[in-house]
C-alpha positions in Angstrom: 57.8 111.9 -2.4 60.5 109.4 -1.6 62.7 109.8 1.5 66.2 110.7 0.7 69.4 109.1 2.2 72.9 110.3 1.8 75.2 107.3 2.1 78.9 108.0 2.9 81.0 105.0 2.1 78.5 103.5 -0.4 81.3 101.6 -2.0 82.1 99.7 1.2 80.5 96.7 2.7 78.2 98.4 5.2 77.4 101.4 3.0 76.7 99.2 0.1 74.3 97.0 2.1 72.5 100.0 3.5 72.2 101.5 0.0 70.7 98.3 -1.4 68.2 98.0 1.6 67.2 101.6 1.4 66.5 101.4 -2.4 64.5 98.2 -1.9 62.4 100.0 0.7 61.7 102.8 -1.8 64.2 105.4 -0.6 66.1 107.7 -2.9 69.8 107.0 -2.3 72.6 109.5 -2.9 76.2 108.3 -2.7 78.5 110.8 -1.0 81.7 111.6 -2.9 84.6 111.4 -0.5 86.4 114.7 -0.2 83.5 116.9 -1.2 81.3 119.2 1.1 79.2 116.8 3.0 76.9 119.5 4.3 76.1 120.5 0.7 75.6 116.9 -0.3 73.2 116.3 2.6 70.9 119.2 1.6 67.3 117.7 1.3 68.3 114.4 2.9 66.3 112.9 5.8 69.1 110.5 6.7 72.9 110.4 6.6 74.4 106.9 6.7 78.0 107.2 7.9 79.7 104.1 6.4 83.1 105.8 6.1 85.9 104.1 7.8 89.7 104.4 7.2 90.7 101.2 5.4 93.1 98.9 7.2 92.7 100.7 10.5 94.9 103.5 9.0 95.4 106.5 11.3 92.1 106.0 13.2 93.0 108.5 16.0 93.1 111.3 13.5 90.7 110.3 10.7 87.7 109.0 12.7 87.2 112.3 14.6 87.5 114.2 11.3 84.8 112.0 9.8 82.6 112.4 12.9 82.8 116.2 12.9 82.0 116.3 9.2 79.0 114.1 9.6 77.7 116.1 12.6 78.1 119.4 10.7 76.2 118.0 7.8 73.4 116.7 10.1 73.1 120.1 11.8 73.0 121.9 8.5 70.4 119.6 6.9 68.4 118.4 9.9 69.0 114.8 8.7 69.1 111.9 11.2 72.4 110.0 11.3 72.9 106.3 11.2 76.3 105.0 12.4 77.4 101.4 12.4 78.8 100.6 15.9 81.1 97.8 16.8 82.0 95.9 20.0 85.4 97.4 20.6 84.0 99.8 23.2 83.1 97.1 25.7 86.6 95.7 26.2 86.6 92.4 28.1 83.4 92.8 30.1 81.0 89.8 30.5 78.4 89.5 27.7 75.7 89.8 26.5 76.3 93.4 25.7 73.7 96.1 25.2 73.0 99.8 25.5 73.3 99.6 29.3 76.8 98.1 29.1 79.5 100.6 30.2 82.1 101.6 27.6 85.4 100.3 29.1 87.6 99.8 26.0 90.9 97.9 26.5 92.5 98.9 23.2 93.5 102.1 21.4 90.9 101.5 18.7 88.3 100.8 21.3 89.0 104.2 22.9 88.8 105.9 19.5 85.4 104.4 18.9 84.2 105.2 22.4 85.2 108.8 22.0 83.5 108.9 18.6 80.3 107.6 20.1 80.5 110.1 23.0 80.6 112.9 20.4 77.5 111.6 18.7 75.7 111.2 22.1 76.7 114.7 23.2 75.4 116.2 19.9 72.1 114.4 20.3 71.8 115.4 24.0 72.5 119.0 23.0 69.8 119.0 20.3 72.3 119.4 17.4 71.6 115.9 15.9 69.5 112.8 16.0 71.7 109.7 16.0 71.1 106.0 15.7 74.0 103.8 16.4 73.3 100.3 15.0 75.9 98.0 16.7 77.0 94.7 15.2 79.8 92.1 15.7 82.0 90.9 12.9 80.6 91.9 9.6 79.7 89.2 7.0 79.3 90.4 3.5 78.0 88.1 0.8 80.2 88.1 -2.3 83.0 90.0 -0.7 86.5 89.2 -1.9 88.2 91.5 0.6 88.0 91.1 4.4 88.9 88.6 7.1 86.5 85.9 5.9 87.6 85.7 2.3 91.2 86.6 2.8 91.9 84.6 6.1 89.2 82.5 7.6 87.9 80.8 4.5 90.9 81.2 2.2 92.1 77.6 2.5 88.6 76.1 2.3 89.2 74.4 -1.1 92.0 72.5 0.7 89.6 71.3 3.4 90.6 73.8 6.1 89.4 77.0 7.7 91.4 79.4 10.0 90.6 80.3 13.6 92.1 83.6 14.7 91.7 82.6 18.3 89.8 80.1 20.5 87.9 78.0 17.9 85.2 77.2 20.6 84.5 80.8 21.6 81.1 81.9 20.4 81.3 85.5 19.0 78.8 88.0 17.6 78.5 88.3 13.8 76.4 90.6 11.7 75.2 89.4 8.2 75.1 92.8 6.5 71.9 92.3 4.5 70.1 91.6 7.7 71.8 94.5 9.6 70.9 96.9 6.8 67.3 95.6 6.8 67.1 96.3 10.5 68.6 99.7 9.9 65.9 100.6 7.4 63.2 99.4 9.8 64.5 101.5 12.6 64.9 104.6 10.4 61.2 104.3 9.5 60.3 104.8 13.1 60.3 107.9 15.3 62.5 107.6 18.3 64.6 109.4 20.8 67.3 111.7 19.6 70.0 109.1 20.5 69.5 105.4 20.1 72.1 102.7 20.8 70.7 99.6 19.2 72.5 96.3 19.4 72.1 94.0 16.4 72.5 90.6 17.8 72.7 88.9 14.4 74.3 85.4 14.8 76.5 84.2 17.6 78.7 81.2 16.6 82.2 79.8 17.1 84.7 78.7 14.4 83.9 75.2 15.4 80.2 75.9 14.7 81.2 77.5 11.4 83.1 74.4 10.4 80.1 72.2 11.2 77.8 74.5 9.2 80.2 74.4 6.2 80.1 70.7 6.3 76.3 70.8 6.0 76.0 73.2 3.1 79.1 72.8 0.9 78.0 69.7 -0.9 75.2 71.7 -2.6 77.2 75.0 -3.0 80.7 73.9 -4.0 80.9 71.1 -6.4 84.6 70.4 -5.8 84.1 70.0 -2.0 82.7 66.7 -0.7 80.7 68.2 2.2 83.0 67.1 4.9 83.6 69.3 7.9 86.7 71.3 7.3 89.7 71.1 9.6 90.1 74.1 11.8 93.7 75.4 11.9 95.2 78.2 13.9 96.1 81.6 12.5 99.8 82.3 12.2 100.0 85.3 14.5 103.8 84.9 14.6 103.8 86.2 11.0 101.9 89.3 12.1 104.4 89.9 14.8 107.2 89.7 12.3 105.4 92.0 9.8 104.2 94.5 12.4 107.2 96.9 12.1 106.6 97.2 8.4 102.9 96.6 7.9 100.3 98.9 9.6 97.4 96.4 9.3 99.5 93.7 11.0 100.1 96.0 14.0 96.5 97.0 14.2 95.1 93.5 14.0 97.3 92.2 16.7 95.8 94.8 19.1 92.4 93.2 18.6 93.5 89.6 19.1 91.7 89.4 22.4 88.3 89.5 20.7 89.0 86.2 19.0 89.4 84.5 22.3 86.7 86.3 24.2 83.2 84.7 24.1 80.7 87.5 23.5 77.3 88.3 22.0 74.9 91.2 21.7 71.6 91.3 23.5 68.7 90.6 21.1 66.0 92.1 23.4 66.1 95.8 22.3 65.8 95.0 18.6 63.1 92.4 19.2 61.1 95.1 21.1 61.7 97.7 18.4 61.1 95.4 15.4 58.8 92.6 16.5 59.0 89.6 14.1 62.4 90.6 12.7 64.4 87.4 12.1 68.1 87.0 11.2 69.0 84.8 8.3 70.1 81.3 9.5 73.8 80.6 9.4 73.4 77.8 6.8 71.7 80.2 4.4 74.3 82.9 5.1 77.0 80.4 4.1 75.2 79.5 0.9 75.4 83.1 -0.1 78.9 83.7 1.1 80.5 80.6 -0.4 79.3 81.2 -3.9 82.3 83.5 -4.4 84.5 80.5 -3.8 82.7 78.5 -6.5 83.5 80.9 -9.4 
């Protein structure tokens, strides 16, 4: 009998990647229909993947606690384990590498919302009401995505020989290639473990300058109209965000997270290496070959 996973947010980048990886591993995957009774949908499921996230950072302070309570209620009713994608907002500006031992000292409103969310999951696990795996990654990279910071900002001017740095182009930052992160998630779900696990997914750490060099290596073979030269790195026009902030919610919310584009950071690879010996992340050049195909259509 196949294991059953209920995936909330299956149409999103993380939920979609988890759905694909679970199916590949032989799981039966059910997509949760937003707005329906999650506890009823989770009946018979061994895992609930919470890939729900308010788009464009909309009303996080209200909606994320609502989602968290619904997931925990469904987990309690069904006995299913919960997998939640974590991010790096909770760490604030602390020195990296970050891991499960790093205190949560957020320096932003969104970081505080996420820290409170994770505290609720931990409290539920400590109280025996749920089993929770937080799989934490840096900036998500989704192959084929046409929506997100990479396709809509960083790589948008690539055909003109440029890419965009939203902060210090030399700052190495954590990134999570979602097929890899999902593959790790499936591997961890197949193991028994403590009721609460905070697992860093180190993924790939690179700067925008590193990204430009990698694009120069691979574009000759991926994009016929590009010569393979290293693209010019140009700064993001944050002044436009400041002007738009009074009228555009996403502009206001992105500006709050600007510090992360200047702060060098990475996640510790040790815990995942111990849990999944032999797990290897896809090299950056291969990630780019997958990602850049959408620009060649």
